[in-house]
N, CA, C and O atoms as a Tinker XYZ file with bonds, in Angstrom:
   452  protein
     1  N    -24.450000   28.887000   -8.292000    73     2
     2  CA   -25.959000   27.973000   -6.936000    64     1     3
     3  C    -25.495000   29.750000   -5.485000    63     2     4     5
     4  O    -25.973000   30.045000   -4.389000    81     3
     5  N    -24.605000   30.285000   -6.204000    73     3     6
     6  CA   -24.007000   31.055000   -4.433000    64     5     7
     7  C    -23.570000   29.938000   -3.531000    63     6     8     9
     8  O    -23.404000   30.258000   -2.353000    81     7
     9  N    -23.310000   28.444000   -3.928000    73     7    10
    10  CA   -22.441000   27.952000   -2.958000    64     9    11
    11  C    -21.280000   28.168000   -2.629000    63    10    12    13
    12  O    -20.605000   28.639000   -3.544000    81    11
    13  N    -20.543000   27.949000   -1.288000    73    11    14
    14  CA   -19.122000   27.810000   -1.484000    64    13    15
    15  C    -18.602000   26.707000   -2.791000    63    14    16    17
    16  O    -19.378000   25.879000   -3.268000    81    15
    17  N    -17.247000   26.856000   -3.230000    73    15    18
    18  CA   -16.392000   25.920000   -3.879000    64    17    19
    19  C    -16.298000   24.435000   -3.274000    63    18    20    21
    20  O    -16.490000   24.396000   -2.058000    81    19
    21  N    -15.975000   22.912000   -4.047000    73    19    22
    22  CA   -15.726000   22.021000   -3.378000    64    21    23
    23  C    -14.482000   21.828000   -3.140000    63    22    24    25
    24  O    -13.520000   21.857000   -3.907000    81    23
    25  N    -14.576000   21.544000   -1.561000    73    23    26
    26  CA   -13.677000   20.931000   -0.748000    64    25    27
    27  C    -12.970000   19.743000   -1.369000    63    26    28    29
    28  O    -13.838000   18.979000   -1.792000    81    27
    29  N    -12.004000   19.367000   -1.552000    73    27    30
    30  CA   -11.157000   18.452000   -2.080000    64    29    31
    31  C     -9.935000   17.870000   -1.119000    63    30    32    33
    32  O     -9.418000   18.816000   -0.524000    81    31
    33  N     -9.562000   17.104000   -0.918000    73    31    34
    34  CA    -8.388000   16.843000    0.608000    64    33    35
    35  C     -8.006000   15.341000    0.380000    63    34    36    37
    36  O     -8.640000   14.340000    0.713000    81    35
    37  N     -6.917000   15.431000   -0.211000    73    35    38
    38  CA    -6.517000   13.813000    0.027000    64    37    39
    39  C     -5.928000   13.590000    1.462000    63    38    40    41
    40  O     -5.594000   14.378000    2.347000    81    39
    41  N     -5.926000   12.068000    1.352000    73    39    42
    42  CA    -6.368000   11.733000    2.772000    64    41    43
    43  C     -5.203000   10.273000    2.631000    63    42    44    45
    44  O     -5.677000    9.194000    2.277000    81    43
    45  N     -4.378000   10.343000    2.802000    73    43    46
    46  CA    -3.128000    8.824000    2.027000    64    45    47
    47  C     -3.431000    8.873000    0.812000    63    46    48    49
    48  O     -3.130000    9.729000   -0.020000    81    47
    49  N     -4.519000    7.198000    0.615000    73    47    50
    50  CA    -4.525000    6.687000   -0.586000    64    49    51
    51  C     -6.129000    7.159000   -1.460000    63    50    52    53
    52  O     -6.441000    6.940000   -2.631000    81    51
    53  N     -6.902000    7.848000   -0.387000    73    51    54
    54  CA    -8.051000    8.507000   -1.191000    64    53    55
    55  C     -7.904000    9.684000   -0.780000    63    54    56    57
    56  O     -7.009000   10.377000   -0.297000    81    55
    57  N     -9.562000    9.823000   -1.231000    73    55    58
    58  CA    -9.524000   11.579000   -1.340000    64    57    59
    59  C    -10.984000   11.720000   -0.840000    63    58    60    61
    60  O    -11.822000   11.024000   -1.412000    81    59
    61  N    -11.546000   12.868000    0.561000    73    59    62
    62  CA   -12.355000   14.213000    0.827000    64    61    63
    63  C    -12.885000   14.721000   -0.197000    63    62    64    65
    64  O    -12.209000   15.295000   -1.051000    81    63
    65  N    -14.182000   14.588000   -0.270000    73    63    66
    66  CA   -14.768000   15.717000   -1.448000    64    65    67
    67  C    -16.090000   16.454000   -0.062000    63    66    68    69
    68  O    -16.886000   15.689000    0.483000    81    67
    69  N    -16.060000   17.609000    0.187000    73    67    70
    70  CA   -16.719000   18.275000    0.788000    64    69    71
    71  C    -17.820000   19.158000    0.497000    63    70    72    73
    72  O    -17.509000   20.333000    0.306000    81    71
    73  N    -18.649000   18.948000    0.446000    73    71    74
    74  CA   -20.173000   19.256000   -0.547000    64    73    75
    75  C    -21.060000   20.537000    0.872000    63    74    76    77
    76  O    -21.402000   20.244000    2.018000    81    75
    77  N    -21.153000   21.627000    0.292000    73    75    78
    78  CA   -21.652000   22.724000    1.803000    64    77    79
    79  C    -23.039000   22.187000    0.414000    63    78    80    81
    80  O    -22.871000   21.757000   -0.727000    81    79
    81  N    -24.350000   22.478000    1.216000    73    79    82
    82  CA   -25.441000   22.403000    0.916000    64    81    83
    83  C    -25.698000   23.705000    1.452000    63    82    84    85
    84  O    -24.863000   24.351000    2.085000    81    83
    85  N    -27.300000   24.225000    1.093000    73    83    86
    86  CA   -27.584000   25.398000    0.917000    64    85    87
    87  C    -28.190000   25.453000    2.907000    63    86    88    89
    88  O    -28.021000   26.333000    3.751000    81    87
    89  N    -28.880000   24.120000    2.995000    73    87    90
    90  CA   -29.180000   24.432000    4.382000    64    89    91
    91  C    -29.015000   22.914000    5.170000    63    90    92    93
    92  O    -29.176000   21.840000    4.591000    81    91
    93  N    -28.794000   23.008000    6.069000    73    91    94
    94  CA   -28.354000   21.237000    6.992000    64    93    95
    95  C    -30.113000   19.988000    6.328000    63    94    96    97
    96  O    -31.342000   20.055000    6.303000    81    95
    97  N    -29.334000   19.335000    6.058000    73    95    98
    98  CA   -30.030000   17.861000    6.090000    64    97    99
    99  C    -30.015000   17.808000    7.747000    63    98   100   101
   100  O    -29.190000   18.330000    8.498000    81    99
   101  N    -31.090000   17.080000    8.061000    73    99   102
   102  CA   -31.366000   16.484000    9.114000    64   101   103
   103  C    -32.197000   15.834000    9.259000    63   102   104   105
   104  O    -33.343000   15.840000    8.811000    81   103
   105  N    -31.260000   14.707000   10.428000    73   103   106
   106  CA   -32.191000   12.883000   10.587000    64   105   107
   107  C    -33.434000   13.432000   12.022000    63   106   108   109
   108  O    -33.445000   14.285000   12.909000    81   107
   109  N    -34.171000   12.539000   11.616000    73   107   110
   110  CA   -35.845000   12.618000   12.669000    64   109   111
   111  C    -34.739000   13.009000   13.702000    63   110   112   113
   112  O    -34.780000   14.238000   13.768000    81   111
   113  N    -33.770000   12.533000   14.537000    73   111   114
   114  CA   -33.547000   12.296000   15.784000    64   113   115
   115  C    -33.106000   14.039000   15.921000    63   114   116   117
   116  O    -33.492000   14.866000   16.747000    81   115
   117  N    -32.204000   14.180000   14.825000    73   115   118
   118  CA   -31.437000   15.726000   15.284000    64   117   119
   119  C    -32.606000   16.985000   15.306000    63   118   120   121
   120  O    -32.482000   17.931000   16.084000    81   119
   121  N    -33.771000   16.869000   14.339000    73   119   122
   122  CA   -34.770000   17.563000   14.975000    64   121   123
   123  C    -35.580000   17.502000   15.627000    63   122   124   125
   124  O    -36.674000   18.014000   15.389000    81   123
   125  N    -35.162000   16.542000   17.153000    73   123   126
   126  CA   -36.132000   15.808000   17.859000    64   125   127
   127  C    -34.858000   17.068000   19.286000    63   126   128   129
   128  O    -35.063000   17.479000   20.428000    81   127
   129  N    -33.862000   17.184000   18.456000    73   127   130
   130  CA   -32.617000   17.070000   19.637000    64   129   131
   131  C    -32.233000   16.095000   20.073000    63   130   132   133
   132  O    -32.231000   16.056000   21.304000    81   131
   133  N    -31.899000   15.268000   19.577000    73   131   134
   134  CA   -31.222000   14.403000   19.881000    64   133   135
   135  C    -30.087000   13.920000   18.952000    63   134   136   137
   136  O    -30.248000   12.907000   18.271000    81   135
   137  N    -29.081000   14.546000   18.919000    73   135   138
   138  CA   -27.882000   14.874000   17.841000    64   137   139
   139  C    -26.715000   13.696000   18.287000    63   138   140   141
   140  O    -25.747000   14.141000   18.903000    81   139
   141  N    -26.732000   12.867000   18.134000    73   139   142
   142  CA   -25.118000   11.635000   17.961000    64   141   143
   143  C    -23.900000   11.961000   17.471000    63   142   144   145
   144  O    -23.855000   12.343000   16.302000    81   143
   145  N    -23.318000   11.923000   17.839000    73   143   146
   146  CA   -22.106000   11.975000   16.660000    64   145   147
   147  C    -22.154000    9.959000   15.618000    63   146   148   149
   148  O    -22.437000    8.904000   16.184000    81   147
   149  N    -21.940000   10.048000   14.753000    73   147   150
   150  CA   -21.380000    9.248000   13.599000    64   149   151
   151  C    -20.447000    8.921000   12.993000    63   150   152   153
   152  O    -20.312000    9.100000   11.783000    81   151
   153  N    -19.495000    8.284000   13.874000    73   151   154
   154  CA   -18.391000    8.447000   12.678000    64   153   155
   155  C    -18.692000    7.034000   11.739000    63   154   156   157
   156  O    -17.917000    6.960000   10.786000    81   155
   157  N    -19.426000    6.188000   11.811000    73   155   158
   158  CA   -19.586000    5.399000   11.044000    64   157   159
   159  C    -19.894000    6.069000    9.524000    63   158   160   161
   160  O    -20.163000    5.478000    8.478000    81   159
   161  N    -19.820000    6.864000    9.667000    73   159   162
   162  CA   -20.761000    7.561000    8.537000    64   161   163
   163  C    -19.642000    8.144000    7.797000    63   162   164   165
   164  O    -19.711000    8.521000    6.627000    81   163
   165  N    -18.847000    8.184000    8.372000    73   163   166
   166  CA   -17.060000    8.792000    7.485000    64   165   167
   167  C    -16.657000    7.584000    6.697000    63   166   168   169
   168  O    -16.637000    6.388000    6.988000    81   167
   169  N    -16.328000    8.276000    5.567000    73   167   170
   170  CA   -15.740000    6.852000    4.812000    64   169   171
   171  C    -14.436000    6.526000    5.876000    63   170   172   173
   172  O    -14.316000    5.341000    6.187000    81   171
   173  N    -13.245000    7.698000    6.577000    73   171   174
   174  CA   -12.694000    7.273000    6.424000    64   173   175
   175  C    -12.367000    5.878000    8.171000    63   174   176   177
   176  O    -11.458000    5.081000    8.400000    81   175
   177  N    -13.347000    6.169000    8.777000    73   175   178
   178  CA   -13.194000    5.626000    9.571000    64   177   179
   179  C    -14.333000    4.749000    9.627000    63   178   180   181
   180  O    -15.127000    4.647000   10.562000    81   179
   181  N    -14.335000    3.908000    8.151000    73   179   182
   182  CA   -15.322000    2.802000    8.758000    64   181   183
   183  C    -14.393000    1.570000    8.308000    63   182   184   185
   184  O    -13.836000    1.621000    7.211000    81   183
   185  N    -14.233000    0.499000    9.129000    73   183   186
   186  CA   -13.235000   -0.614000    8.788000    64   185   187
   187  C    -13.620000   -1.316000    7.741000    63   186   188   189
   188  O    -14.774000   -1.125000    7.359000    81   187
   189  N    -12.514000   -2.605000    6.778000    73   187   190
   190  CA   -12.528000   -2.539000    5.478000    64   189   191
   191  C    -14.109000   -3.638000    5.869000    63   190   192   193
   192  O    -14.656000   -4.058000    6.889000    81   191
   193  N    -14.293000   -3.708000    4.674000    73   191   194
   194  CA   -15.248000   -5.079000    4.122000    64   193   195
   195  C    -15.030000   -6.428000    4.677000    63   194   196   197
   196  O    -13.812000   -6.379000    4.507000    81   195
   197  N    -15.214000   -7.619000    5.212000    73   195   198
   198  CA   -15.429000   -8.699000    5.637000    64   197   199
   199  C    -14.669000   -9.317000    4.627000    63   198   200   201
   200  O    -13.601000   -9.926000    4.693000    81   199
   201  N    -15.654000   -8.965000    3.362000    73   199   202
   202  CA   -14.858000   -9.203000    1.837000    64   201   203
   203  C    -12.920000   -8.939000    2.065000    63   202   204   205
   204  O    -12.073000   -9.787000    2.347000    81   203
   205  N    -12.802000   -7.919000    1.889000    73   203   206
   206  CA   -11.179000   -7.772000    1.085000    64   205   207
   207  C    -10.447000   -8.072000    3.039000    63   206   208   209
   208  O     -9.262000   -8.385000    3.146000    81   207
   209  N    -11.244000   -7.932000    4.212000    73   207   210
   210  CA   -10.285000   -9.094000    4.853000    64   209   211
   211  C     -9.872000   -9.833000    4.629000    63   210   212   213
   212  O     -8.691000  -10.157000    4.752000    81   211
   213  N    -11.141000  -10.602000    4.021000    73   211   214
   214  CA   -10.725000  -11.711000    4.383000    64   213   215
   215  C     -9.864000  -12.459000    2.608000    63   214   216   217
   216  O     -9.560000  -13.635000    2.407000    81   215
   217  N     -9.742000  -11.601000    1.906000    73   215   218
   218  CA    -8.917000  -12.082000    0.649000    64   217   219
   219  C     -7.324000  -11.516000    1.101000    63   218   220   221
   220  O     -6.257000  -11.970000    0.688000    81   219
   221  N     -7.498000  -10.535000    1.948000    73   219   222
   222  CA    -5.883000   -9.604000    2.232000    64   221   223
   223  C     -5.628000  -11.119000    2.712000    63   222   224   225
   224  O     -5.235000  -11.963000    1.908000    81   223
   225  N     -5.866000  -11.412000    4.032000    73   223   226
   226  CA    -5.593000  -12.864000    4.564000    64   225   227
   227  C     -4.942000  -13.659000    3.909000    63   226   228   229
   228  O     -3.852000  -14.095000    4.277000    81   227
   229  N     -5.719000  -14.075000    2.457000    73   227   230
   230  CA    -5.370000  -15.473000    1.762000    64   229   231
   231  C     -4.774000  -15.566000    0.854000    63   230   232   233
   232  O     -4.628000  -16.521000    0.091000    81   231
   233  N     -4.204000  -14.171000    0.844000    73   231   234
   234  CA    -3.503000  -13.592000   -0.276000    64   233   235
   235  C     -1.622000  -13.556000    0.014000    63   234   236   237
   236  O     -0.801000  -13.144000   -0.806000    81   235
   237  N     -1.295000  -14.142000    1.480000    73   235   238
   238  CA    -0.305000  -14.637000    2.229000    64   237   239
   239  C     -0.175000  -15.981000    2.161000    63   238   240   241
   240  O      0.973000  -16.361000    2.387000    81   239
   241  N     -1.326000  -17.214000    1.819000    73   239   242
   242  CA    -0.928000  -18.392000    1.353000    64   241   243
   243  C     -1.992000  -18.672000    2.181000    63   242   244   245
   244  O     -2.479000  -17.919000    3.025000    81   243
   245  N     -2.542000  -20.507000    1.720000    73   243   246
   246  CA    -3.954000  -20.522000    2.152000    64   245   247
   247  C     -4.400000  -21.118000    3.653000    63   246   248   249
   248  O     -3.854000  -21.970000    4.353000    81   247
   249  N     -5.403000  -20.462000    3.827000    73   247   250
   250  CA    -6.241000  -20.711000    5.364000    64   249   251
   251  C     -7.505000  -21.637000    5.625000    63   250   252   253
   252  O     -8.528000  -21.483000    4.958000    81   251
   253  N     -7.420000  -22.452000    6.461000    73   251   254
   254  CA    -8.600000  -23.068000    6.515000    64   253   255
   255  C    -10.161000  -21.690000    6.978000    63   254   256   257
   256  O    -10.062000  -20.468000    6.862000    81   255
   257  N    -10.951000  -22.181000    7.292000    73   255   258
   258  CA   -12.339000  -21.016000    7.902000    64   257   259
   259  C    -11.961000  -20.542000    8.970000    63   258   260   261
   260  O    -12.175000  -19.400000    9.377000    81   259
   261  N    -11.121000  -21.755000    9.721000    73   259   262
   262  CA   -11.295000  -21.609000   11.048000    64   261   263
   263  C    -10.056000  -21.062000   11.489000    63   262   264   265
   264  O     -9.946000  -20.847000   12.696000    81   263
   265  N     -8.798000  -20.714000   10.491000    73   263   266
   266  CA    -7.448000  -19.426000   10.510000    64   265   267
   267  C     -8.096000  -18.475000   10.628000    63   266   268   269
   268  O     -8.157000  -17.653000   11.543000    81   267
   269  N     -8.984000  -18.612000    9.016000    73   267   270
   270  CA    -9.373000  -17.456000    8.613000    64   269   271
   271  C    -10.196000  -16.664000    9.896000    63   270   272   273
   272  O     -9.779000  -15.533000   10.146000    81   271
   273  N    -11.464000  -17.237000   10.821000    73   271   274
   274  CA   -12.119000  -17.192000   11.897000    64   273   275
   275  C    -11.161000  -16.185000   12.939000    63   274   276   277
   276  O    -11.342000  -15.016000   13.278000    81   275
   277  N    -10.167000  -17.072000   13.260000    73   275   278
   278  CA    -9.425000  -16.603000   14.196000    64   277   279
   279  C     -8.469000  -15.108000   13.787000    63   278   280   281
   280  O     -8.309000  -14.012000   14.324000    81   279
   281  N     -8.061000  -15.661000   12.759000    73   279   282
   282  CA    -7.017000  -14.098000   12.525000    64   281   283
   283  C     -8.361000  -12.735000   12.247000    63   282   284   285
   284  O     -8.184000  -11.582000   12.642000    81   283
   285  N     -9.219000  -13.042000   11.754000    73   283   286
   286  CA   -10.335000  -11.668000   12.064000    64   285   287
   287  C    -10.863000  -11.359000   13.372000    63   286   288   289
   288  O    -11.606000  -10.378000   13.424000    81   287
   289  N    -10.648000  -11.956000   14.375000    73   287   290
   290  CA   -10.375000  -11.829000   15.479000    64   289   291
   291  C    -11.941000  -12.479000   16.743000    63   290   292   293
   292  O    -12.309000  -12.170000   17.876000    81   291
   293  N    -12.495000  -13.656000   15.478000    73   291   294
   294  CA   -13.891000  -14.277000   15.952000    64   293   295
   295  C    -13.493000  -15.558000   16.374000    63   294   296   297
   296  O    -12.776000  -16.393000   15.823000    81   295
   297  N    -14.284000  -15.567000   17.806000    73   295   298
   298  CA   -14.363000  -17.026000   18.667000    64   297   299
   299  C    -14.948000  -18.049000   17.840000    63   298   300   301
   300  O    -14.567000  -19.189000   18.106000    81   299
   301  N    -15.823000  -17.918000   16.852000    73   299   302
   302  CA   -16.392000  -18.647000   16.085000    64   301   303
   303  C    -16.721000  -18.482000   14.814000    63   302   304   305
   304  O    -17.401000  -17.479000   14.601000    81   303
   305  N    -16.385000  -19.328000   13.638000    73   303   306
   306  CA   -16.798000  -19.322000   12.464000    64   305   307
   307  C    -17.903000  -18.859000   12.316000    63   306   308   309
   308  O    -18.742000  -19.759000   12.318000    81   307
   309  N    -18.656000  -17.097000   12.084000    73   307   310
   310  CA   -19.579000  -16.379000   11.390000    64   309   311
   311  C    -20.308000  -16.869000   10.502000    63   310   312   313
   312  O    -19.912000  -16.838000    9.337000    81   311
   313  N    -21.531000  -17.433000   10.821000    73   311   314
   314  CA   -22.448000  -17.096000    9.122000    64   313   315
   315  C    -22.078000  -15.599000    8.259000    63   314   316   317
   316  O    -21.931000  -15.756000    7.047000    81   315
   317  N    -21.996000  -14.857000    8.533000    73   315   318
   318  CA   -21.039000  -14.172000    7.476000    64   317   319
   319  C    -19.787000  -14.499000    7.134000    63   318   320   321
   320  O    -19.565000  -14.322000    5.936000    81   319
   321  N    -19.324000  -14.713000    7.458000    73   319   322
   322  CA   -18.206000  -15.504000    6.871000    64   321   323
   323  C    -17.929000  -16.633000    6.237000    63   322   324   325
   324  O    -16.928000  -16.978000    5.609000    81   323
   325  N    -19.359000  -17.403000    6.574000    73   323   326
   326  CA   -19.622000  -18.451000    5.626000    64   325   327
   327  C    -20.079000  -17.761000    4.302000    63   326   328   329
   328  O    -19.628000  -18.065000    3.197000    81   327
   329  N    -21.089000  -16.731000    4.547000    73   327   330
   330  CA   -21.223000  -16.015000    3.136000    64   329   331
   331  C    -20.467000  -15.565000    2.248000    63   330   332   333
   332  O    -20.339000  -15.701000    1.031000    81   331
   333  N    -19.884000  -14.888000    3.226000    73   331   334
   334  CA   -18.372000  -14.242000    2.063000    64   333   335
   335  C    -18.161000  -15.019000    1.186000    63   334   336   337
   336  O    -18.506000  -14.839000    0.018000    81   335
   337  N    -17.275000  -16.471000    1.815000    73   335   338
   338  CA   -15.984000  -17.063000    1.419000    64   337   339
   339  C    -16.884000  -17.969000    0.631000    63   338   340   341
   340  O    -16.263000  -18.712000   -0.130000    81   339
   341  N    -18.527000  -18.130000    0.615000    73   339   342
   342  CA   -19.293000  -18.928000   -0.706000    64   341   343
   343  C    -19.402000  -17.844000   -2.116000    63   342   344   345
   344  O    -19.580000  -18.070000   -3.313000    81   343
   345  N    -19.209000  -16.622000   -1.346000    73   343   346
   346  CA   -19.744000  -15.483000   -2.849000    64   345   347
   347  C    -18.310000  -15.800000   -3.411000    63   346   348   349
   348  O    -18.214000  -16.145000   -4.589000    81   347
   349  N    -16.968000  -15.676000   -2.459000    73   347   350
   350  CA   -15.585000  -15.445000   -3.182000    64   349   351
   351  C    -15.585000  -16.705000   -4.335000    63   350   352   353
   352  O    -15.463000  -16.484000   -5.540000    81   351
   353  N    -15.747000  -18.107000   -3.728000    73   351   354
   354  CA   -15.763000  -19.010000   -4.249000    64   353   355
   355  C    -16.518000  -19.176000   -5.752000    63   354   356   357
   356  O    -16.185000  -19.729000   -6.800000    81   355
   357  N    -17.653000  -18.447000   -5.338000    73   355   358
   358  CA   -18.715000  -18.542000   -6.974000    64   357   359
   359  C    -18.364000  -17.643000   -7.979000    63   358   360   361
   360  O    -18.749000  -17.708000   -9.146000    81   359
   361  N    -17.428000  -16.578000   -7.372000    73   359   362
   362  CA   -17.066000  -15.414000   -8.477000    64   361   363
   363  C    -15.723000  -15.742000   -9.024000    63   362   364   365
   364  O    -15.207000  -15.227000  -10.016000    81   363
   365  N    -15.020000  -17.026000   -7.951000    73   363   366
   366  CA   -13.577000  -17.251000   -9.189000    64   365   367
   367  C    -13.016000  -16.529000   -8.435000    63   366   368   369
   368  O    -11.920000  -16.368000   -8.972000    81   367
   369  N    -13.029000  -15.716000   -7.112000    73   367   370
   370  CA   -11.371000  -15.415000   -6.839000    64   369   371
   371  C    -10.909000  -15.948000   -5.866000    63   370   372   373
   372  O     -9.729000  -15.628000   -5.721000    81   371
   373  N    -11.347000  -16.755000   -4.962000    73   371   374
   374  CA   -10.458000  -17.658000   -4.439000    64   373   375
   375  C    -11.256000  -19.683000   -4.813000    63   374   376   377
   376  O    -12.414000  -19.892000   -5.174000    81   375
   377  N    -10.487000  -20.470000   -4.634000    73   375   378
   378  CA   -10.650000  -22.150000   -4.914000    64   377   379
   379  C    -10.250000  -22.768000   -3.499000    63   378   380   381
   380  O     -9.362000  -22.361000   -2.750000    81   379
   381  N    -10.856000  -23.525000   -3.366000    73   379   382
   382  CA   -10.548000  -24.862000   -2.714000    64   381   383
   383  C     -8.573000  -25.579000   -2.404000    63   382   384   385
   384  O     -7.686000  -25.800000   -3.228000    81   383
   385  N     -8.579000  -25.626000   -1.941000    73   383   386
   386  CA    -7.129000  -26.304000   -2.084000    64   385   387
   387  C     -7.507000  -27.828000   -2.297000    63   386   388   389
   388  O     -6.694000  -28.682000   -2.649000    81   387
   389  N     -8.652000  -28.022000   -2.076000    73   387   390
   390  CA    -8.924000  -30.103000   -1.891000    64   389   391
   391  C     -9.975000  -29.225000   -2.705000    63   390   392   393
   392  O    -10.665000  -28.491000   -1.997000    81   391
   393  N    -10.194000  -29.185000   -3.985000    73   391   394
   394  CA   -11.313000  -29.143000   -4.862000    64   393   395
   395  C    -12.342000  -30.145000   -4.651000    63   394   396   397
   396  O    -13.547000  -29.896000   -4.691000    81   395
   397  N    -11.712000  -31.552000   -4.373000    73   395   398
   398  CA   -12.258000  -32.790000   -4.768000    64   397   399
   399  C    -13.170000  -32.937000   -3.525000    63   398   400   401
   400  O    -14.029000  -33.808000   -3.390000    81   399
   401  N    -12.945000  -32.224000   -2.873000    73   399   402
   402  CA   -13.665000  -32.882000   -1.179000    64   401   403
   403  C    -14.096000  -31.270000   -0.506000    63   402   404   405
   404  O    -13.187000  -30.861000    0.218000    81   403
   405  N    -15.290000  -30.296000   -0.606000    73   403   406
   406  CA   -15.449000  -29.608000   -0.457000    64   405   407
   407  C    -15.490000  -29.139000    1.382000    63   406   408   409
   408  O    -15.173000  -28.191000    2.100000    81   407
   409  N    -16.100000  -30.503000    1.490000    73   407   410
   410  CA   -16.453000  -30.961000    2.893000    64   409   411
   411  C    -15.375000  -31.545000    3.726000    63   410   412   413
   412  O    -15.651000  -32.098000    4.791000    81   411
   413  N    -14.479000  -31.473000    3.404000    73   411   414
   414  CA   -12.709000  -32.074000    3.878000    64   413   415
   415  C    -12.259000  -31.136000    5.228000    63   414   416   417
   416  O    -12.038000  -29.928000    5.144000    81   415
   417  N    -12.163000  -31.956000    6.539000    73   415   418
   418  CA   -12.080000  -31.211000    7.722000    64   417   419
   419  C    -10.122000  -30.506000    7.411000    63   418   420   421
   420  O     -9.467000  -30.165000    8.396000    81   419
   421  N     -9.613000  -30.429000    6.227000    73   419   422
   422  CA    -8.302000  -30.174000    5.792000    64   421   423
   423  C     -8.197000  -29.082000    5.087000    63   422   424   425
   424  O     -7.233000  -28.354000    4.850000    81   423
   425  N     -9.978000  -29.025000    4.585000    73   423   426
   426  CA    -9.938000  -27.958000    3.250000    64   425   427
   427  C     -9.300000  -26.327000    4.055000    63   426   428   429
   428  O     -9.130000  -25.979000    5.223000    81   427
   429  N     -9.118000  -25.735000    2.856000    73   427   430
   430  CA    -8.159000  -24.139000    2.689000    64   429   431
   431  C     -8.767000  -23.525000    1.435000    63   430   432   433
   432  O     -9.014000  -23.981000    0.319000    81   431
   433  N     -8.937000  -22.224000    2.058000    73   431   434
   434  CA    -8.647000  -21.585000    1.121000    64   433   435
   435  C     -7.466000  -20.955000    0.189000    63   434   436   437
   436  O     -6.324000  -20.945000    0.648000    81   435
   437  N     -7.735000  -20.403000   -1.178000    73   435   438
   438  CA    -5.924000  -19.919000   -1.399000    64   437   439
   439  C     -6.914000  -19.087000   -2.647000    63   438   440   441
   440  O     -8.043000  -19.293000   -3.093000    81   439
   441  N     -5.799000  -18.020000   -2.936000    73   439   442
   442  CA    -6.338000  -16.847000   -4.290000    64   441   443
   443  C     -6.543000  -17.827000   -5.546000    63   442   444   445
   444  O     -5.766000  -18.771000   -5.394000    81   443
   445  N     -7.148000  -17.944000   -6.507000    73   443   446
   446  CA    -7.282000  -18.369000   -6.898000    64   445   447
   447  C     -5.797000  -17.884000   -8.587000    63   446   448   449
   448  O     -5.501000  -16.785000   -9.056000    81   447
   449  N     -5.289000  -19.302000   -8.954000    73   447   450
   450  CA    -4.609000  -18.651000   -9.769000    64   449   451
   451  C     -5.066000  -18.713000  -11.209000    63   450   452
   452  O     -4.450000  -18.099000  -12.080000    81   451
């Protein structure tokens, strides 16, 4: 097609593949002259997903929901944190430390063995 070859660059444990297009794809903002830098569109600048961060936190030991929230830098337990923990429980990735009392104030979460 007459295009340059793919550029493959190893970045730590990741890989960046650059494909050069025949003509640039412009967003409506770019067409109107309002081009802004969007670092969030580059994978290497995206933060880890909340799911991965939670799993990494509880790999070191059981934590309560408020402990997880604090270690994530949140002042309160967010709805998103509740959703992710519920999904991880349903998928069998994490489990309660007190399975008979899921609403206990002493409840903690750990990686399912």
